[in-house]
C-alpha positions as CSV (number, residue, x, y, z in Angstrom):
1,M,-96.9,-89.4,-37.9
2,T,-94.8,-87.7,-35.2
3,P,-96.3,-84.4,-34.2
4,R,-94.5,-81.2,-34.9
5,V,-93.4,-79.5,-31.7
6,G,-92.4,-75.8,-31.3
7,V,-92.8,-72.8,-29.1
8,F,-96.5,-72.0,-28.9
9,A,-97.5,-68.9,-30.9
10,G,-101.2,-69.2,-30.9
11,S,-104.0,-67.7,-28.8
12,E,-104.7,-68.4,-25.1
13,A,-108.1,-69.8,-26.1
14,E,-106.4,-72.4,-28.4
15,W,-104.0,-73.5,-25.7
16,D,-106.7,-73.7,-23.1
17,A,-109.0,-75.7,-25.4
18,C,-106.4,-78.4,-25.5
19,V,-105.9,-78.3,-21.7
20,Q,-109.7,-78.4,-21.1
21,T,-110.1,-81.7,-23.0
22,A,-106.9,-83.5,-22.2
23,P,-107.0,-86.3,-19.7
24,G,-105.2,-85.5,-16.4
25,S,-105.3,-81.8,-16.9
26,T,-105.1,-79.4,-14.0
27,H,-105.7,-75.7,-13.5
28,F,-101.9,-75.2,-13.5
29,Q,-101.5,-76.0,-17.2
30,R,-103.7,-73.1,-18.2
31,F,-102.0,-70.5,-20.3
32,G,-102.7,-67.7,-17.9
33,W,-100.0,-69.0,-15.5
34,K,-97.4,-67.8,-18.0
35,A,-98.3,-64.2,-17.4
36,V,-98.4,-64.7,-13.7
37,I,-94.9,-66.2,-13.5
38,E,-93.4,-63.6,-15.8
39,R,-95.0,-60.7,-14.0
40,V,-94.2,-61.8,-10.5
41,F,-90.8,-63.6,-10.9
42,G,-89.5,-62.7,-14.3
43,H,-88.6,-66.3,-15.1
44,D,-88.2,-67.4,-18.7
45,C,-91.4,-69.3,-19.7
46,I,-91.1,-71.7,-22.7
47,Y,-94.6,-72.9,-23.6
48,L,-94.4,-75.8,-26.1
49,A,-97.2,-77.2,-28.3
50,A,-97.5,-80.3,-30.5
51,R,-99.4,-79.9,-33.7
52,D,-100.7,-82.5,-36.2
53,R,-100.6,-82.3,-40.0
54,E,-103.7,-80.0,-40.0
55,E,-101.9,-77.7,-37.5
56,R,-104.3,-78.6,-34.7
57,V,-102.9,-78.5,-31.2
58,T,-102.6,-82.1,-29.9
59,G,-100.6,-81.5,-26.8
60,V,-99.0,-78.8,-24.6
61,L,-96.2,-78.5,-22.2
62,P,-95.5,-75.4,-20.0
63,L,-91.9,-75.0,-19.0
64,V,-90.3,-72.4,-16.7
65,H,-86.5,-71.8,-16.4
66,A,-85.6,-70.8,-12.9
67,R,-81.9,-69.8,-12.5
68,S,-79.9,-69.4,-9.2
69,M,-76.2,-69.6,-8.5
70,M,-77.0,-70.6,-5.0
71,F,-79.8,-73.2,-5.4
72,G,-79.4,-74.4,-8.9
73,D,-80.6,-74.1,-12.5
74,Y,-84.0,-75.8,-13.2
75,L,-86.4,-76.3,-16.0
76,I,-89.7,-77.1,-14.3
77,S,-93.3,-77.7,-15.3
78,M,-94.6,-76.1,-13.1
79,P,-92.6,-74.4,-10.4
80,F,-94.1,-73.4,-7.0
81,L,-97.1,-75.6,-7.9
82,N,-98.1,-79.2,-7.5
83,Y,-98.7,-80.2,-11.1
84,G,-98.2,-79.0,-14.7
85,G,-96.6,-81.7,-16.8
86,P,-97.2,-82.4,-20.5
87,L,-100.8,-83.1,-21.8
88,G,-102.1,-84.8,-24.9
89,D,-102.1,-88.1,-26.6
90,D,-99.1,-90.4,-26.0
91,G,-97.3,-89.4,-29.2
92,S,-97.7,-85.7,-28.5
93,V,-96.5,-86.1,-24.9
94,Q,-93.4,-88.1,-26.1
95,A,-92.6,-85.5,-28.7
96,L,-93.0,-82.6,-26.2
97,V,-90.8,-84.4,-23.7
98,A,-88.1,-85.0,-26.3
99,E,-88.1,-81.3,-27.2
100,A,-87.9,-80.4,-23.5
101,V,-84.9,-82.6,-23.0
102,D,-83.2,-80.9,-26.0
103,I,-83.9,-77.5,-24.5
104,A,-82.6,-78.7,-21.0
105,R,-79.4,-80.0,-22.5
106,A,-78.8,-76.8,-24.6
107,R,-79.3,-74.7,-21.5
108,K,-77.2,-77.0,-19.3
109,V,-79.8,-77.1,-16.5
110,D,-79.2,-79.0,-13.3
111,L,-82.6,-80.7,-13.5
112,L,-85.6,-81.1,-15.8
113,E,-88.7,-82.0,-13.8
114,L,-92.2,-82.5,-15.1
115,R,-94.8,-82.5,-12.3
116,S,-97.6,-84.7,-13.5
117,R,-100.6,-85.8,-11.6
118,T,-101.1,-89.0,-13.7
119,P,-98.7,-91.5,-15.2
120,L,-97.1,-90.6,-18.5
121,A,-96.1,-92.9,-21.4
122,I,-92.5,-91.7,-21.3
123,D,-89.1,-93.3,-20.5
124,A,-87.9,-91.3,-17.5
125,S,-87.2,-91.7,-13.9
126,V,-90.1,-90.7,-11.6
127,S,-90.2,-89.4,-8.1
128,N,-93.2,-90.1,-5.8
129,R,-91.8,-88.0,-3.0
130,K,-95.0,-86.0,-2.8
131,I,-98.6,-87.0,-2.7
132,T,-102.0,-85.3,-2.7
133,C,-104.9,-86.2,-0.5
134,V,-108.5,-86.0,-1.8
135,L,-111.9,-86.4,-0.3
136,D,-114.8,-87.6,-2.4
137,L,-117.9,-85.4,-2.0
138,V,-121.6,-86.0,-2.4
139,P,-122.4,-83.2,-4.8
140,G,-125.1,-80.9,-3.5
141,D,-125.4,-82.6,-0.2
142,P,-123.2,-81.1,2.5
143,D,-125.1,-83.0,5.3
144,A,-124.1,-86.4,3.7
145,V,-120.5,-85.3,3.7
146,W,-120.7,-84.1,7.3
147,R,-122.2,-87.5,8.4
148,S,-119.4,-89.4,6.6
149,L,-116.7,-87.6,8.6
150,D,-115.0,-89.2,11.6
151,S,-116.7,-88.3,14.9
152,N,-113.5,-86.7,16.2
153,V,-113.3,-84.4,13.2
154,R,-116.9,-83.4,13.7
155,R,-116.2,-82.7,17.4
156,K,-113.3,-80.4,16.6
157,V,-115.4,-78.5,14.0
158,R,-118.3,-78.1,16.5
159,H,-115.8,-76.8,19.1
160,A,-114.6,-74.2,16.6
161,Q,-118.2,-73.3,15.7
162,K,-118.9,-72.4,19.3
163,Q,-116.1,-69.9,19.4
164,D,-116.5,-66.3,18.4
165,F,-115.1,-66.9,14.9
166,G,-116.2,-65.2,11.7
167,L,-115.8,-66.5,8.2
168,A,-115.4,-64.7,4.9
169,F,-114.8,-65.7,1.3
170,G,-113.9,-63.6,-1.7
171,A,-111.3,-61.9,-3.8
172,D,-111.1,-59.2,-1.1
173,Q,-109.5,-61.7,1.3
174,V,-106.0,-61.6,-0.2
175,D,-104.5,-59.3,2.4
176,S,-106.1,-61.2,5.3
177,F,-104.9,-64.5,3.9
178,Y,-101.4,-63.2,3.3
179,S,-101.1,-61.8,6.9
180,V,-101.7,-65.4,8.2
181,F,-99.7,-67.2,5.5
182,S,-96.6,-65.1,5.7
183,R,-96.4,-65.4,9.5
184,H,-97.0,-69.1,9.3
185,M,-94.2,-69.5,6.8
186,R,-91.8,-67.5,9.0
187,D,-92.7,-69.7,12.0
188,L,-91.9,-72.8,9.9
189,G,-88.6,-71.3,8.9
190,T,-89.5,-71.1,5.2
191,P,-89.2,-68.0,3.0
192,T,-92.6,-66.7,1.9
193,L,-94.0,-66.2,-1.5
194,P,-94.7,-62.6,-2.2
195,R,-98.1,-61.0,-1.7
196,R,-98.0,-60.0,-5.3
197,W,-98.1,-63.7,-6.3
198,F,-101.5,-64.2,-4.7
199,Q,-102.9,-60.9,-5.9
200,T,-101.8,-61.5,-9.5
201,I,-103.3,-65.0,-9.5
202,A,-106.6,-63.7,-8.1
203,D,-106.6,-61.0,-10.8
204,Q,-105.7,-63.4,-13.6
205,F,-108.2,-66.2,-12.9
206,G,-111.1,-64.5,-11.2
207,D,-113.9,-66.9,-10.1
208,D,-111.6,-70.0,-10.4
209,V,-109.8,-68.8,-7.3
210,W,-111.3,-69.4,-3.9
211,I,-109.9,-67.4,-0.9
212,G,-111.4,-67.8,2.5
213,C,-110.4,-66.7,6.0
214,V,-111.4,-67.4,9.6
215,Y,-111.5,-64.3,11.9
216,S,-111.2,-63.8,15.6
217,G,-112.8,-60.4,15.9
218,N,-111.1,-58.3,13.2
219,R,-108.0,-60.5,13.2
220,P,-107.6,-63.1,10.5
221,V,-106.3,-66.3,12.2
222,A,-106.6,-68.9,9.4
223,G,-106.7,-68.7,5.6
224,A,-106.8,-70.8,2.5
225,F,-106.2,-70.1,-1.2
226,G,-107.4,-72.6,-3.8
227,F,-108.6,-73.4,-7.3
228,Q,-111.8,-74.8,-8.8
229,W,-111.2,-77.0,-11.9
230,G,-113.1,-79.8,-13.5
231,G,-115.5,-80.6,-10.6
232,E,-112.7,-80.4,-8.0
233,L,-111.6,-77.8,-5.5
234,E,-107.9,-77.8,-4.4
235,V,-106.7,-75.8,-1.5
236,T,-103.1,-75.2,-2.6
237,W,-102.0,-72.9,0.3
238,V,-103.4,-73.1,3.8
239,S,-102.2,-71.5,7.0
240,A,-103.4,-70.9,10.6
241,L,-101.9,-69.1,13.6
242,R,-100.6,-71.4,16.2
243,D,-102.3,-69.5,19.1
244,Y,-105.7,-70.6,17.6
245,H,-105.0,-74.3,17.1
246,R,-106.4,-75.2,20.4
247,H,-109.8,-73.8,19.3
248,Y,-109.5,-75.6,15.9
249,A,-109.7,-72.5,13.7
250,N,-108.0,-74.6,10.9
251,M,-110.6,-77.3,11.2
252,L,-113.4,-74.8,10.9
253,L,-111.6,-73.3,7.8
254,Y,-111.4,-76.7,6.1
255,W,-115.0,-77.6,6.8
256,A,-116.2,-74.2,5.5
257,F,-114.3,-74.9,2.2
258,I,-115.6,-78.5,2.0
259,E,-119.2,-77.5,2.8
260,R,-119.1,-74.7,0.2
261,A,-117.6,-76.9,-2.5
262,T,-120.2,-79.6,-1.8
263,A,-123.1,-77.1,-2.0
264,Q,-121.8,-75.9,-5.4
265,S,-122.0,-79.6,-6.6
266,L,-118.3,-80.2,-6.9
267,R,-117.2,-83.8,-6.7
268,V,-113.8,-83.8,-5.1
269,F,-112.1,-81.8,-2.4
270,N,-108.3,-81.8,-2.7
271,F,-106.3,-81.0,0.4
272,G,-103.1,-80.3,-1.6
273,R,-99.7,-81.9,-1.6
274,C,-97.7,-83.2,1.3
275,T,-94.9,-85.6,2.1
276,P,-96.0,-89.2,2.8
277,G,-95.9,-90.0,6.5
278,S,-95.5,-86.4,7.6
279,G,-97.6,-84.6,10.3
280,T,-99.4,-82.7,7.5
281,H,-100.3,-86.1,5.8
282,R,-101.7,-87.4,9.1
283,F,-103.7,-84.3,9.6
284,K,-105.3,-84.7,6.1
285,Q,-106.0,-88.4,6.7
286,Q,-108.2,-87.7,9.6
287,W,-110.8,-86.3,7.2
288,G,-111.1,-89.7,5.5
289,T,-109.0,-88.8,2.5
290,R,-107.4,-91.1,0.0
291,D,-103.8,-90.7,-1.2
292,V,-103.0,-89.9,-4.8
293,P,-99.3,-90.3,-5.6
294,L,-97.8,-87.5,-7.7
295,M,-95.7,-88.5,-10.7
296,W,-92.8,-86.0,-10.9
297,Y,-90.7,-87.1,-13.9
298,Q,-87.1,-86.3,-14.4
299,P,-86.2,-87.0,-18.0
300,L,-82.9,-85.3,-17.6
301,A,-81.0,-84.9,-14.3
302,G,-77.7,-83.1,-14.1
303,R,-76.1,-82.0,-10.9
304,R,-79.4,-82.3,-9.0
305,A,-81.8,-85.2,-8.4
306,A,-84.5,-83.0,-7.0
307,T,-85.3,-79.3,-6.4
308,P,-83.9,-77.9,-3.1
309,S,-85.3,-78.8,0.2
310,P,-84.7,-77.2,3.6
311,N,-84.0,-80.7,5.0
312,E,-80.8,-81.0,2.9
313,G,-77.7,-80.6,5.0
314,A,-76.4,-77.7,2.9
315,F,-79.6,-75.7,3.6
316,S,-80.7,-77.1,7.0
317,W,-79.3,-74.1,8.9
318,G,-81.6,-71.7,7.0
319,P,-84.9,-72.6,8.8
320,R,-83.3,-72.3,12.3
321,V,-82.2,-68.8,11.5
322,W,-85.3,-67.7,9.6
323,K,-87.6,-68.5,12.5
324,R,-85.8,-66.0,14.7
325,L,-86.1,-63.1,12.3
326,P,-88.7,-60.3,12.6
327,L,-91.8,-60.8,10.4
328,A,-91.2,-57.5,8.5
329,L,-87.7,-58.7,7.6
330,T,-88.8,-62.1,6.4
331,N,-91.6,-60.6,4.4
332,A,-89.1,-58.3,2.7
333,L,-86.4,-60.9,2.1
334,G,-88.5,-64.0,1.5
335,P,-89.8,-63.3,-2.0
336,A,-86.3,-62.7,-3.4
337,I,-85.2,-66.1,-2.0
338,V,-88.3,-68.2,-2.8
339,R,-88.3,-67.2,-6.5
340,M,-85.1,-69.3,-6.8
341,I,-86.6,-72.4,-5.1
342,P,-89.1,-73.9,-7.5
């Protein structure tokens, strides 16, 4: 029997119970992300659920409609994040995707993209333009993980440990993290997400969120923001000030997160997404990671084959200009721009 699909009208607990048990689920399919995106960006969130004859939820699909006259019109699961595609048994996933295609056609979007971490049993083109890099841990044994690292990685971490750096973890690190993150994004020539995005996430998800910073005196010089889910810790956003690269503040930061995750008996440390073959990819590989291709499906492509990238000719001038702007100005303008680039 084909499941019945419609806009979800149940409780958050009912949705999350399906996410919790579905193969391939991630933190980003939790129902709480709907409130985060609506509060911070005001995008239209269409959360679909598949139900069986007994009205039990057998699959879910979070969709977000991001509209922009400049950058395009997108229906994404999930924007600004690495994953978030449909979950459930094959029949439920297929029914959810069919409904998403109907919605995308009715709204005349430029692209429907479903960002899955695992293969889906659907007939759709798939992009592997992004990967994630993961490191398998020895739960409860940070020393074993340390010994498994390349000697050059251990050397860099030891160098950082000899500097006068401090470390801090906790929900009170949002401001410190953001001061590093926003400057780093400006230096890359990329509009920054708003501070409110990170604060709202921290407020919404509590202990699931890990925020940590490295300090030189009272100045935050490196920071990471990540999520614990299903025995894994993913650092989704990481930044460090360039002036402190020579002392490997970023290496100390990563090791602090890895050590803490291992001590808490997590099984996997996820370095987050990157482009295959990029400098970021090579940085992550030095830790002994393995690549996991991301399955970003496009069941319906209109004017666009992918979401916007600063590498595109039409937008390539932007990073060159953005790097030259004062930080206060990029922090003020960036959030209004980035909300349109999912």
